[in-house]
N, C-alpha and C positions, 0 to 999 in steps of 0.2 A: 799201167795201174791207175785206177780212177779213184780220186779222193771224194768222199761224200761229205758235204758240209751241212751240218744241222744248225738251223737258226736257234739262238737262245730263246727260251720261253719268255713271252711277254709278261711283265709284272701284273700280278692280280690286282684287280680294281676293288678297293674296299668300299663298302657302303656303311661302315660303322661310324660315320661322323655324326655330329650333333643334329644336323638337319634330318638325316635318315632316322635317327632315334626318335625325334619328336614327330616325324611322320608316322612311325609305328605306334607311338603313344596315341596319336589322334585316331588312327584306325582301330586300335584296341578300345579306346574310349567310346567310339561310335558303336562298335559291336556290343560292348557291355551295356551301353545305354539302351539299345534296342532290347536286349535280353531282360534288362531290369524292368522296362515298361511292360513287358509281356509276362512277367512272373505272376503266378496266381495271387499271392498276397497283395501285390500292388494293384492288380486289376480289380480285386474284390474291394480293396480300400477306396479306389477311385469310384467304383460303382456306388458304394455306400455314401461317399462324399457327395456325388452328384445328385443322387436321389434325395438325400437329406437336404441339400441346398435348395433344390427346386421345390421340395415340399414346404420348407420353412419360408422361402422367399416369396412364394406365390401369394400368400395371404398375409404376409408380415406387415406389422405396423398399421393394420386396418386400412391399407392403401394410402397412408399419409406418413411416409418415412421422414425421419430426421437423419441426415447423412452422417452426423457425428455419432450416431448409434449404429448405422449400417457398417461403417468401416470396422468397428470392433467385432461385429457379428461374423466377419470373414476369418477370424483367427483360430477358432476352436477346431473345426472339421479338418483342416490340413494337418493337424497333429496326427490324426489316424493314418493319413498317407505317409507322413514322416516315419512313423513306427514300422509300417510295412516296408518302406525303403531301407530302414536300418536292418531289418531281417534279411531282405533280398540282397543287399550289397554285401552283407557279412557272409552269406552263403557263396556269393560270387568270388570273394577273396579266398575262401577256403576250397574252391573247386579244384585247384591244382593239387592240394594236399589230399583231397578225397580220391582223386583219380591217380595219385602217385606220379604226377608229371613235373614235380619241382626240379628233379635232376635234369630233365630235358630243357626246361626253361632257362637253366643257368648258362646254356651255351648260346642263347639268343641275343639279339642286339639290344633288347629292352631289359635294362637292369631292374632289380626288384623295386627300387624306389620309383622308377618310371612306370612300372606296372601299377604301383600304388597310386601314382598320379592319374593313370588312366581310370582306375576304379573311382577315384574322387570326381573326375570329370564326368563320369557316367551318371552321376546324380543330377547334374545341371539340367538335362532335358526334362526330368520329372519336376524339378523346381520351377522351370519355365512354364510347364503345363499347369501347375498349380497357380502360378501368377496369372495365367490367362483366365482360369476359373474364378479367381478372386476379382479380377477386373470385370469379368462378365457379371458376377453377382452384384458388385457395387454399381455398375452401369445400369443394371436392370432397375434398381431403385432410383438412381440419380436421374434417369430420363423420364420418370413419372412427373406429370405437370403439378402434382400435389407435393413434391419433395421440397424440403426446406433444409437449411443448415449447410455445413461445409464438412467434407470428409478430410481425413489426415493421410497423406501419402505414407508417413511413417507407420501408421496403424495397418495400412494395407500391405506393407512389406513383411509383416510378422509371419504370415502364412508361408510364403516361399522361403524365407530365411529359416523357419523351423524345419522345413524339409531338408535344406542344405545341412543344417546342424545335425539332424538325426542320421543323414547319410554319412557324414564325416565320422560320426561316432561308430557307425557300422564298420567302416574301413579300418579305423584305429583299433577297434576290438579284434578284428580279424588278424591284424599284425601282432598285437600284444598277447592275445589269448585265442589261438587257433583251435577252438573247441566248438562244435555245433551248438551245444546248449548255452554258450556264452551270450548270444544275442537275446534269446527269450529271457534269460536272467537279467540282462541289462534293461530290457523293456520294463520288467516288473520293478526293478530298482528305480528307474526314472519315474514311473507312475507313483511309487511310494514317496519319492523325494518331492514330487509336485504337490502331493497332499500335505506333507509336513511343512513345505516352504510356504504354501498358501495360508496356512494357519486356520483358525476358526473363522466362521462367517463374520464379516465386518472388520477383519484384521487389516491394518494398513501399514504393516512393517515393511522394511526394505527387502526382507527375504523373499517376499512373494514375487518380486520382479526378477528373481533368478531363473524362473521357469519361462518357457517360450511364450505361452498364451496366458495373459493375466485378465481374468474376468472380473465382473463387478457383482455386488450382492443386492442390487436394486434395479428396478425398471425405470428409474427416473430419467427424464430427458432434460438436459441442461443446454443452454446456449454454448456453442463450440468454444468460446473464449473462457468459459468457466469450468471446462472439463478437468483441467489440472493434471492430466496423465503425462508422465515423461516419455511420450511416444518416440520422439527422435532419439533420446538417449537409449531407450530400450532397443530400438532398431540397430543402433550403433553397437550396443552390447552383444546382440545376437550375431551380427555380422563378424565382429571381432572374435567371438567364441567359436563360431563355425570355422573361421580361418585358422584359429589357434589349433583346434582339433585336427583339421586337415593337415597342417604343417607338422604337427606332432606325429601323425601317421607316416609322413615322409621321413622324418628324423629317425623313426624306429625301423625304417625300411632301407637304411643305408644312405639317406640323404644328408646325414649329419656332417659328411665330409665336404659338403658344398656350403660356402659362406653365404650364398644367397638364400638358402633354405634356413640357415641359422638366423640370419638377420631378419628374414620375413617372419619367423616364429616369434622373435623378440618384439617386433613391431605389432604383431597380431595380439600378443598378450597385453602389450601396453594399450592397444585400442580397446580390448575387452575391459581392462581396469578403468579406463576413462569412462566408458559407457556405464559400467557398474556404479561408479561413484556418482555420475551425473543422475542416474535414475533413482538413487537412494536419498537425494536431497529433500524430497517431499514437495509439497505444493508451494509454489512461490508466494511470497507475501502479498504481492499485488493481486494475484488471483484470489487469495483468501479475502482480501478487502473487497474485491469486486463481487465475490459471492455474497458477502454480508449486505452490500449495497443493493444487489439485485433482489435479495430476500426481504429486507425491511423497508426499502425505499425504491421499488421498481420504477416509479415515475421518473427517477433521475436518469434512467438509461433507455426509456421508452419514448416512442413517438405516437401521438394520438391522431386518428383520422375520424372526422365527424361525418355521420350519415344520418340524415333526418334528426331524430331526437336522441341518438345514441352516439357516444364517442367510443372508438375502439383503440385501445392502447396495447401495443405489443412490443416485444423485444425485436430488434431489427431483422433478425432472420425469419421471424414469423409474420412480418407485415403482409406478405402475399396471401396469408390465410384469413385475413380479416373479412374478405368477401364471403367466405363460407360461414363465419360466425354471424355476419349480418343477415344471411338468409334464414338462419334459425331464429334470430331475434325478431325478424319481421313476421315470421309465421306465428310466433307466440303472441306478439303484439296484436295481430289481426283477430285473435280469439278473446282478448281481454275487453272489458267494458268499464263503464263508470269513470272514464277519463284516464284509467290506468294505461290504456293503449298509447297515451301521449306522454307518459311519465318519462322524464329525462333519465337516461341510464348511462353508466360508464362500464363498459366491458373491459376489464383489466386482466392482463396475463400475469399470473403470480406463480412463483416457484419457491421451494425450500432448498436452497443451494448451499447452506452453511456447512453441511457435511459432505458435499460433493456427491459423487456417485455411490458412496458407501452408505448414505442415509436414504431413508424412504418414509420420512415423517409426513403425516397428513397436514394439510394447510388449515390454519384457523380461518373461520369465516370473516369476511371483511366487515368492519363496524361502520363503514362509511355509507351514508344513505345513497341508494340508487346504484351502488357498485356491485357488479357481478364478476365473479372469478372464473377465468378460463385457464386451463393448464396448457402444457406444451405438447400433449398428445391429443390426437383428433381422430375422428372416424370411429366406427364400431360403437361400443357402449358409451364412449365419451360424448357423442353428439346428443343423444337423448338426456344424458346426465346434465349437460349444459342447458338444454331446454328447460329442465326442471329448475335449475338455478335461476334462470331468467324469470320463470313464472313465480318463484318464491318472492323475488324482489318486486315484481309487478303487484303481487297481492299484499305483501307485508311492508314493503318499502326498504327493508334491510335484509341482507343475506344471513346475518347472525340470528335472525328470528326463527330460522328453520329448525334449529335444535330444540327449541322450547314449544314448538307448535304441535299440538295433539288434539285437534278439534276438526270440525267439519270443513274448515278452509283447505284442508289437504285434498279433498275431492276437487275443489276448484283449481288448486295448483296443478294437480296431476292432469286434469282434463285440459287445462290451458296449455300445458307443456306438450301433451302427446296427441291431442286431437288433430293437429295439423300434420302429423307424421304420416308417411305412406302406409305403415302398418302399426297402428297404436298399440294393439295388444301385444305384438311381438316386442315392441320397444318397452312396454310395461314390464315384461319378463326380463329384459336386458338390464333395466335399471334397478331391479330388486336383487337382494343378496342371494336369495334362494332360487332365482330364475323361475318364479311361479307367477301365475296370474289369478290366483285365488287365495283367500285367507290373508292373515296379517304377514307383514314382512318389513325389512329395513330397505329403504330406498337409498342407493349409493349416490355419492356426490364427491366433487373435488374438495369440499369443505365439510359443512354440517350435514349429517344424514337426517332423513325424515323417517318417522315411524308411522306406517300404515296399518290400521287395524283391519280385521275381516270386514267390518261394516263399511269402512272407507272403500275397500276394494269392491265390495258388492255394489255400492252406489255408483262408483266410477265405471264399472263394467256396464251397468245398465245405461248410464249416460252415453258411453261410447257406442252402444248398440243403436242409439237413435241416429237418424240422418244428421250429418254434421251441421247443416244450416239450421235445422230445427233445434238441435242442442245449443248451438251458438246463440240463437235468439233467446232461449230460456236463460242461459248464463248471463248474457249481457243485460237482459232486462231486469235481472235480480242481483246484479253485481254487488251492490252495497251490502245487502243482507248476506250474500254468500261469502263475503270476505270480512264480515264483522268478527272481531276477536271472540273466542269462546262459543261461536255458533256450533250447535250440535250436529252430528251427522244425520240424525233423524230429521232435524229441521231442514237441512240442506236437501234431503230427499223429498220432503214435503214441498218445499219451494219450487223444486224442479219438476214436480208432478210425477215423481217416481215412487215405487212402493217402498214402504219402511224396511230398512235393513234388518235381517234376522241374525247376523253374525255378531260376534263379540266386538265391543267398541271401547276397549281400554288399552292404552299404550303400555308396553312393557317398560 
């Protein structure tokens, strides 16, 4: 009799340890991340984001960006991507419910809270891609040789953090309210909340900082140390809020049994509250004092550089731009006569900073003899406007005289300002409120505006039609009479050898 011996079965090797679980979470996160990036709403949002960014950035700031404005301009468009991510990740969380596979997932190594963690991690690649886009948008402007100022890393973080926040909301909503219509309804609710939290134009309350992207109501450019935005506190608030929402999703998915998740949630809420309190404190007192000082006594914070008969005084961040100002001043001086071309001038940069970025008040004309105001923006229309301001001071001696001037001297001012430009007629349109080159119009300025009548425009156009050297000889040879107070437009035309104007010659 032969005995058969059977070896006992070897013990099964389990792979349900923590390491295997987190390996599965990483694999699921990578899978969901790829699917999220390829979802139609996310692709459309990115396409709109990129097209909008390229279109706006290409000709932004007239080629002369201030980086403290560029960083804030990166914050709005990523919100669109964030809303698309919210919708996409919410649908991904509900996929198992739609296909009735929940009962199968319950026997897998990845528990519900780990699957939730994978969905949360799937948002990270989208946020990183947005961070790359934000960095490229900022670098595009920062690498221009005409760029000035300093950007804020905290302002640049707002876009990526917004995407993380909206993605976390999508996951949490999928766990709390597993209904397909929940995500669109949440998007509408968030948009309404942002409208009410922002308040009316000019509102400066703490509630407006509860939304991800906080815009401003003016186009004023201020020195970076006068911005006064709680950018670092706001970035901390967004990071804490995104982490709080993400950990809340884990808690509602079964992670409440883990002390690490509970402790992390408490720390995230504390982080959010610290950021919220910090961003609600308002503008620091030292910043308020610096704004007043920069507005009423800019000479205390500026450094002046002398070039020939002109001193150029600028805030520190704008010192590299004095060379461009000097080129315009030299062109205008070369067309003046009667000794005005040697008149001492001070080109001073002036701002109205007392209301921060929520104010957009016009500057009062400088009462100081020989002082010309230049703003913080440059290029585009600002360049011929500055040329007009220089010509006003060369003709009248004071910038504040422009507001009361309504005689034939305006022809001399405008010709002296524009005749040296590459395209004088185009620049004439650019400095006029109605963009016209005929009839009467208001000439824009950083300070006092000029009133051009139809007769002024008619004589000016006739003078610009002459060869520049010939026109310059006539203007310089008769400078004293052409710049005499109350000289009539008809007399100016007669002195210059032009036909008498037929248009109306009364200022409004």
